[in-house]
Residue, then its C-alpha position, 0 to 999 in steps of 0.5 A: x745785394x739781398x733778395x727775399x720773397x715778396x710775401x705777405x710777411x714783408x711786402x704789402x701786396x696790391x690787387x690780384x697777384x699769383x705766387x707760383x714756384x718762388x715768383x710772384x706774378x702781377x696779374x692785372x695793371x692795377x696790381x703791385x707790391x709796396x715795400x715798407 
């Protein structure tokens, strides 16, 4: 199984999120990430 950081280089970030200590937090209910 592969793992990677969900950053702007490999996912589309939707809404307001917070990246802290290697974890991306989805702040609001309309936030998310889209893999492509």
